[in-house]
C-alpha positions, 0 to 999 in steps of 0.5 A, a space after each residue: 787591122 788586117 781588114 783595113 789593110 785589105 781594104 787599103 790594098 783593094 781601094 787604095 784609100 781609107 776614110 779619115 778615121 781608118 787612116 788615123 787608126 791604122 796609121 797610129 797602129 803602124 806607128 805603135 808597131 815601130 814604123 818610122 815616119 819616112 817609112 810611113 810616108 813611103 807606105 801611104 804614098 805607095 798606096 794612095 798615089 795609085 788613086 790620087 797621084 803623088 802630088 795630091 798625096 803630098 798636098 792633102 795627106 802627108 801633113 796628117 801623117 807628119 802630124 801624128 808623128 809630132 812633126 807638124 801642128 802643135 808638134 805633140 805626138 799623137 797617142 796610140 789608140 787604147 783597146 776600148 777606143 780601138 773597138 769603137 772605131 773599128 765598129 764605126 769603120 765596119 758600119 761605114 763600109 
């Protein structure tokens, strides 16, 4: 997770899998929806702009919290899934 945070701070972007994994990690740690939107917007808007963030990325964050789509709460990653996704992320970068 620290590696993903470092890459996010460096590049102001994560690929979809990284956003999903890190976002669900933050949610599991107790980050509220509004705080998550503020956090992701502060990072992504440096690269893509606030308007594009709202248009392309905010929906998936709200979806993970059960506020969009089927309105079901996305489950947290289990340890074995976390390891597999982390390995895939590291191989991409």
